N, C-alpha and C positions, 0 to 999 in steps of 0.2 A: 609756488604760491608764497612760501615763506620768504624767498629771496625778494620777490616783488614787494611784499609788505615792509621788509627791512629797508629796501631802496627808497620806498615812499617815505618812511620815517626819517631816513638820512636826508632826503631832499627837503622835507618839512623843517628839520632842525637847521639845515644850512640856511633856508629862507628866513627862519625865525632869528637866527644869529645875525644875518645880514640886515634884517629889519631893525633889530635892536641897535646895531651899529649906526644905522641911518638916524634913528631917533635920537641917540645920545650925541652924535656928532653935529647934526643939523638943527636940532630943536631943543637941546638941553634935556633936562629931566622931565619927561612927560608920563602920563598914565599909561602903563604897559600891562595892566592886569588882563585885558582881553587876549593878549598874545600868550601870557604865561598860564592862563587858566584853561586853555583849550584841552580837549581830550583828543584821542587819536581816531575818532569816528569822522564822518563827513560833516563836521561842524565847521563854521566859518573860521578862517585863519586870523582875521583881524576883527574889526568892530561890527557889532550888530546895531541896527537902528529900528526904533519903533516910532511911527508917525501917526498923528491923528489929524483928520481934515480940519477940525475946528481949533486946532492949536494956534497960538499966536506966533509961534516960531515959524518964520517963513523960509529960512535957509539953514541948512546943516552941512558941515564939512567933516568928512572922514578920510583917513589916510591908510596907505598900505603899500605893498610891493607887487608890481605886475609880474606876469610870467609863470612858467611851469613846464612840465614835460608832456602834456596832453594837447593835441591840436583841438582848436575850438570846433572845427568841423566834426571831429570824432565825438566830442562831448555832446554836441547838439544833434548829430545825425543828419546834418544838412549843410549845404554850401552857402545858402542865402536865406534871409528872412525879409519880411516887408520893410524892416528898418535898416537893412544893410547886410554885407557879407560876414560870414563866420570865419574869421581868419585869425592867425596868431596862435600862441601856445599858452595854456592856462594850467592851473593845478587841478587835481581830482576834487579837492574840497573847494567850496566857494570861498572867495576872499571876504565877502560880507553877506549878511542876511538882512534884508529890508522887510519889516512887517508893517503893512499899511492897515490900520484899524478903521477902515471906511473907504468909500470911493473918493478919488481925487480927480476933479474935473480937469486940472492941468498941473502936471508935475514934471519937472525937468531934472534929469540926472546927467551931469557932464563930468568927464574926466579931464584933469589937467596934469601933464607930465612934461619933462624936458625931452623925453623920448617918445617915439611913435607907439601908442598903445591901442589895444582893441578892447571890445566890451561884449560880454555874453550875459544875458539875464534869463533865468528860468523862473516862471511863476504861473499864476492862474491863467490858463488859456494857451500856454506854450512857451517857446523860447524866442528870444530876440537878440540880434547881434548888431554891432555897428563898428565902423572903422573910423571914418573921417566925418564927424558931425560938424565941427567948426575948426577948420584947419586940419592938423594931423591928429587931433584928439577925438575920441569917440563920445557919444552921448545919445540920449533918447528923450524925447519930450512928447507929451500927450496925456490922454486919459489913462488912469491906472485904477484897476479894480482892487477892492479889499482882498488881502491875502498875504502870503509869504513869498518873497522873491529872493532867489539866490543870485549873487552877483559875482562874476569873475572878471578880472582885468588882465588882459593878455599882453604878451610881448611878441614881436615878430620872429625872434629866434628862440629855439627851445632852451629852457633853463637859463634864460637871461632875465634878471630881476631889476626893475627900475622903480624908484619911489613915485607915487602919484597922490593926488588929492581928488576926491569926488565931491562935487558940489551938488546938493539936492535942494531944489528950490520949488516952493509952491508959487504958482503964477496966478 
């Protein structure tokens, strides 16, 4: 058990260092507080998002690194969901936590990356996966209930990490 915990911490630190390198090399000095202030529980690795249905903000963009050591199928306990297959490899901890403070009639979450990525979401009502929403990148659109959603972005190879952007759009 102790060895697994230390391996998890080492993988998390490797991913954090890689993420910081991507931030500084590709985007200059950006806000990195969410990465540095994380604890070692199952808290999100990158940014958390709170959305309100009546907010005037119609689009939000968050960033992170895909991938991890756990298969999406293992994490969700299923091969497929109504939104797509559970494929790729993700971290134990969610990459992001999305808190919806009300019902959203139409919300679109889409991932953009130069590499082929996958998506796992766990929230009120269950788990949803997607692989190729538009092209090779995953996404999910539709009605979303109020509540907390954990979001993982996966890579097709175990422990391969690629930068991504998630666009969350109220439609």
